[in-house]
C-alpha positions, 0 to 999 in steps of 0.5 A: 499499499505504502508503494502505491502511495508513494507511486501516485505522489509522484505520478501527480507531481510529473503531472504537475511539473508537465502541465507547467511546462506545456502552459509555458511552451504555449504562451511561447507559441502564441507570442510566436504565432502574433508575430509571424502574423505581424509579419506576413502583415507587415510584408503584406503591405510592403508588397501592395506598397511596391517596396516589398523585396529581401536583399541579401548580403552576398547580392549586389544591388540591380544598377551595379 
């Protein structure tokens, strides 16, 4: 009986710890989703304005 009580206590603690981890990860995911959405909206706005386009470090501008 003692062994079962210890195992239940251990499993309960493990579930609580995992719940905290999942909750933290969900907060991170929500933040990242908002940031990605913001970046997508910003890029869509740039494309609509005609100011889009990425310049890569090793790429020469078109006027060279």
